[in-house]
C-alpha positions as CSV (number, residue, x, y, z in Angstrom):
1,M,-69.9,-129.5,-73.6
2,S,-68.9,-129.0,-77.2
3,T,-65.3,-129.3,-78.1
4,F,-65.8,-127.0,-81.1
5,I,-63.7,-123.8,-80.6
6,M,-63.3,-121.1,-83.2
7,G,-63.2,-117.8,-81.5
8,P,-64.0,-115.8,-79.5
9,A,-64.1,-113.0,-82.1
10,L,-65.6,-114.1,-85.5
11,L,-65.4,-111.4,-88.2
12,F,-67.8,-111.4,-91.2
13,C,-66.2,-110.5,-94.6
14,P,-68.1,-110.2,-97.9
15,A,-67.2,-113.1,-100.1
16,D,-67.1,-110.7,-103.1
17,R,-64.3,-108.7,-101.6
18,P,-61.3,-111.1,-101.9
19,E,-58.8,-108.2,-101.2
20,R,-60.2,-108.2,-97.7
21,F,-60.0,-111.9,-96.9
22,G,-56.4,-112.0,-95.7
23,K,-56.7,-108.9,-93.5
24,A,-59.9,-110.2,-91.9
25,A,-58.3,-113.5,-91.2
26,E,-55.3,-111.8,-89.6
27,R,-57.4,-109.5,-87.3
28,A,-59.9,-112.0,-86.0
29,D,-59.8,-115.4,-84.4
30,A,-61.8,-116.7,-87.4
31,V,-63.2,-115.2,-90.5
32,I,-66.7,-115.8,-91.9
33,L,-66.7,-115.5,-95.7
34,D,-70.2,-114.4,-96.4
35,L,-71.9,-115.7,-99.6
36,E,-75.3,-114.7,-98.4
37,D,-76.6,-111.2,-97.2
38,A,-73.3,-109.4,-97.9
39,V,-73.4,-110.3,-101.6
40,A,-75.9,-108.9,-104.1
41,P,-77.7,-111.5,-106.3
42,A,-75.7,-110.4,-109.4
43,G,-72.4,-111.0,-107.5
44,K,-73.0,-114.5,-106.2
45,A,-71.1,-116.3,-108.9
46,A,-68.1,-114.1,-108.7
47,A,-68.2,-114.4,-104.9
48,R,-68.1,-118.2,-105.2
49,D,-65.1,-117.9,-107.5
50,A,-63.3,-115.7,-105.0
51,V,-63.9,-118.2,-102.2
52,A,-62.8,-121.1,-104.4
53,A,-59.6,-119.3,-105.3
54,S,-58.7,-118.3,-101.7
55,R,-56.2,-120.0,-99.6
56,L,-57.0,-119.2,-96.0
57,D,-56.4,-121.5,-93.1
58,P,-59.4,-123.9,-93.1
59,S,-59.2,-124.3,-89.3
60,R,-60.0,-120.6,-88.9
61,T,-62.4,-120.1,-91.8
62,I,-66.1,-120.4,-91.9
63,V,-68.1,-119.9,-95.1
64,R,-71.7,-118.6,-94.7
65,I,-73.7,-120.2,-97.5
66,N,-77.2,-119.3,-98.8
67,P,-80.3,-120.9,-97.3
68,A,-81.2,-124.4,-98.3
69,S,-84.5,-123.1,-99.9
70,T,-82.6,-121.1,-102.5
71,P,-81.1,-122.1,-105.8
72,E,-77.7,-120.7,-104.7
73,F,-77.4,-123.3,-101.9
74,A,-76.5,-126.2,-104.2
75,L,-74.1,-124.0,-106.1
76,D,-72.4,-123.0,-102.9
77,V,-72.1,-126.6,-101.7
78,E,-70.7,-127.9,-105.0
79,M,-68.1,-125.1,-105.0
80,L,-67.0,-125.9,-101.4
81,K,-66.5,-129.6,-102.1
82,H,-63.6,-128.6,-104.3
83,T,-61.9,-126.5,-101.6
84,G,-60.3,-127.2,-98.2
85,Y,-63.0,-125.4,-96.3
86,R,-65.1,-127.7,-94.3
87,T,-66.9,-125.5,-91.8
88,V,-70.0,-123.8,-93.1
89,M,-72.6,-121.5,-91.6
90,L,-76.0,-122.2,-93.0
91,A,-78.1,-119.0,-93.3
92,K,-81.7,-119.1,-92.2
93,T,-81.6,-122.8,-91.1
94,E,-85.2,-123.7,-90.4
95,S,-85.3,-127.5,-89.9
96,A,-83.1,-130.6,-89.5
97,A,-83.9,-131.4,-93.2
98,D,-82.0,-128.3,-94.3
99,L,-78.8,-129.9,-93.1
100,W,-79.1,-133.3,-94.9
101,G,-77.2,-132.0,-97.9
102,L,-74.3,-130.9,-95.8
103,N,-72.9,-134.2,-94.6
104,P,-69.3,-133.6,-95.7
105,F,-69.2,-130.4,-93.6
106,S,-69.2,-129.2,-90.0
107,V,-72.2,-126.9,-89.8
108,I,-72.9,-123.8,-87.8
109,A,-76.7,-123.6,-88.0
110,L,-77.8,-120.0,-88.1
111,C,-81.3,-119.8,-86.6
112,E,-82.7,-116.4,-87.6
113,T,-86.4,-116.9,-88.5
114,A,-89.3,-117.7,-86.4
115,T,-89.4,-121.3,-87.7
116,G,-85.7,-121.7,-87.2
117,I,-85.8,-120.5,-83.6
118,L,-88.7,-122.8,-82.7
119,N,-86.9,-125.7,-84.3
120,A,-83.5,-125.0,-82.7
121,Q,-83.5,-128.0,-80.5
122,A,-84.1,-130.5,-83.4
123,I,-81.5,-128.6,-85.5
124,A,-78.9,-128.8,-82.8
125,A,-79.4,-132.6,-82.5
126,E,-78.2,-133.2,-86.1
127,L,-74.8,-135.0,-86.1
128,N,-73.1,-132.6,-88.5
129,V,-74.1,-129.5,-86.5
130,V,-71.2,-128.3,-84.3
131,A,-72.7,-125.0,-83.2
132,L,-75.8,-122.8,-83.3
133,M,-75.9,-119.1,-83.9
134,W,-78.9,-116.8,-83.8
135,G,-79.7,-113.6,-85.8
136,A,-81.7,-110.8,-84.4
137,E,-82.5,-108.6,-87.4
138,D,-83.6,-111.4,-89.8
139,L,-85.7,-112.8,-87.0
140,V,-87.6,-109.5,-86.4
141,A,-88.0,-109.1,-90.2
142,S,-89.5,-112.6,-90.4
143,L,-92.0,-111.5,-87.7
144,G,-93.0,-108.4,-89.6
145,G,-91.2,-106.1,-87.1
146,S,-89.0,-103.1,-87.7
147,S,-86.3,-103.3,-85.0
148,S,-84.8,-105.9,-82.7
149,R,-83.8,-103.3,-80.1
150,T,-85.4,-100.6,-78.0
151,D,-84.5,-97.0,-77.9
152,N,-81.9,-97.6,-75.2
153,G,-80.1,-100.3,-77.2
154,S,-81.3,-103.3,-75.3
155,Y,-83.0,-106.2,-77.1
156,R,-86.7,-106.4,-77.3
157,Q,-88.3,-109.3,-75.4
158,V,-88.8,-111.5,-78.5
159,A,-85.1,-111.1,-79.5
160,S,-84.0,-111.9,-75.9
161,H,-86.2,-115.0,-75.9
162,A,-84.7,-116.2,-79.2
163,R,-81.2,-115.6,-77.9
164,A,-81.8,-117.6,-74.8
165,H,-83.7,-120.4,-76.7
166,V,-80.8,-120.9,-79.1
167,L,-78.3,-121.0,-76.3
168,L,-80.3,-123.5,-74.4
169,S,-80.9,-125.7,-77.4
170,A,-77.2,-125.8,-78.3
171,A,-76.2,-126.6,-74.7
172,A,-78.8,-129.3,-74.4
173,A,-77.3,-131.0,-77.5
174,G,-73.7,-130.5,-76.3
175,K,-73.0,-128.1,-79.0
176,A,-71.4,-124.6,-79.0
177,A,-73.4,-121.4,-79.2
178,M,-72.3,-118.2,-81.0
179,D,-73.8,-114.8,-80.2
180,S,-75.1,-112.5,-82.9
181,V,-73.5,-109.4,-84.2
182,F,-73.8,-105.9,-82.7
183,I,-74.6,-103.7,-85.6
184,N,-74.0,-100.2,-84.0
185,I,-70.3,-100.1,-84.9
186,A,-69.6,-96.8,-83.2
187,D,-71.0,-98.0,-79.8
188,L,-68.0,-99.9,-78.5
189,D,-69.2,-99.6,-74.9
190,G,-72.5,-101.2,-75.8
191,L,-70.6,-104.0,-77.6
192,A,-68.4,-104.5,-74.6
193,A,-71.4,-104.9,-72.3
194,E,-73.2,-107.3,-74.6
195,S,-70.0,-109.3,-75.0
196,R,-69.5,-109.6,-71.3
197,D,-73.1,-110.8,-71.0
198,A,-72.4,-113.4,-73.8
199,V,-69.4,-114.7,-71.8
200,A,-71.4,-114.9,-68.6
201,S,-74.3,-116.5,-70.2
202,G,-72.3,-119.3,-71.9
203,F,-71.8,-118.2,-75.5
204,G,-68.5,-119.6,-76.7
205,S,-67.9,-116.8,-79.2
206,K,-69.4,-113.7,-80.7
207,A,-69.6,-112.6,-84.3
208,C,-68.8,-109.1,-85.5
209,I,-69.0,-107.0,-88.6
210,H,-66.1,-104.6,-88.3
211,P,-62.4,-105.1,-87.4
212,S,-62.7,-102.4,-84.7
213,Q,-65.0,-104.8,-82.8
214,V,-62.6,-107.7,-82.5
215,A,-60.4,-106.3,-79.7
216,V,-63.5,-105.4,-77.6
217,I,-64.9,-109.0,-77.9
218,R,-61.5,-110.5,-77.1
219,E,-61.2,-108.3,-74.0
220,A,-64.6,-109.4,-72.8
221,Y,-63.7,-113.1,-73.2
222,R,-60.3,-112.7,-71.5
223,P,-60.6,-113.3,-67.7
224,S,-59.0,-110.7,-65.5
225,A,-56.0,-111.6,-63.4
226,E,-58.3,-111.6,-60.3
227,E,-60.7,-114.0,-61.9
228,V,-57.9,-116.3,-62.9
229,D,-56.4,-116.3,-59.4
230,Y,-59.7,-117.0,-57.8
231,A,-60.4,-119.9,-60.1
232,R,-57.0,-121.4,-59.4
233,A,-57.5,-121.0,-55.7
234,I,-60.9,-122.6,-55.5
235,L,-59.8,-125.5,-57.7
236,A,-56.8,-126.0,-55.5
237,E,-59.0,-125.9,-52.4
238,A,-61.3,-128.5,-53.9
239,T,-58.5,-131.1,-54.1
240,Q,-58.3,-130.9,-50.3
241,S,-61.8,-130.3,-49.2
242,G,-63.9,-132.3,-51.7
243,G,-67.7,-132.1,-52.0
244,V,-69.3,-128.8,-50.9
245,F,-67.1,-126.4,-49.0
246,Q,-66.9,-122.7,-48.0
247,F,-64.2,-120.5,-49.5
248,R,-63.8,-116.8,-48.8
249,G,-67.4,-116.6,-47.6
250,R,-68.9,-118.4,-50.6
251,M,-70.4,-121.9,-50.9
252,I,-68.4,-123.8,-53.5
253,D,-69.9,-126.9,-55.2
254,G,-69.8,-128.7,-58.5
255,P,-71.3,-125.9,-60.7
256,I,-69.0,-123.3,-59.2
257,L,-66.0,-125.5,-59.9
258,R,-67.0,-126.0,-63.5
259,Q,-67.3,-122.3,-63.9
260,A,-63.8,-122.0,-62.5
261,Q,-62.5,-124.5,-65.0
262,Q,-64.2,-122.6,-67.8
263,T,-62.5,-119.4,-66.6
264,L,-59.1,-121.0,-66.8
265,A,-59.9,-122.5,-70.2
266,R,-60.7,-119.0,-71.5
267,A,-57.4,-117.9,-70.1
268,G,-55.6,-120.6,-72.0
269,E,-55.0,-122.8,-69.0
270,G,-57.7,-125.4,-69.6
């Protein structure tokens, strides 16, 4: 399992809005200063200047940089070399080669095109990659589609497949996985349900686009008192029973014990 932990709630902040940097960092577990989609082409240079002048905690700051195929990529990287920020999110990562210019950095590879999703396993294997994230809307756009979700708010099959593929690719390489944003800001119930699914599926964190979403994600990742008590109980029983055993009517074996350990880790006891 990956030891990279920066979450569970990661809040995007436009890199051309420096007056928001501090507030975003205070409200979330980590802030993602976005030099890519959140910034218009004419504002890229000013956004880089704003990031270079900022003084956020590097251990809780991610900088999303422009795709390796764009002229902005080299400018973003050169700027970051002169800052304390060493965790970057590479937008539209499509191959392992995209990462070769990022050796000084820990990289969150954002797989959000058809090519990037299909190459997720090779991307995750790169040594400087610490996590994978996926993006639904850019993916569907790259396919020529119009929406990642159905009328009831659930993901379309192709988006669900991409989500699972990125999660599996990250886990196979021993890297962390981050879940994509929930763009319907007003639907906090939908966000809560999706966040709970992210926790249960194995995503280590979830990105968000509005401060109101932070508390919802944190609550989803925080185990209930009952879940914590149960995890403690079966781990205590395991020290006496060993191997496979029954506990409160359930079979308990290695995978269940690892899930219990992960529950306690999310509760701050791991």
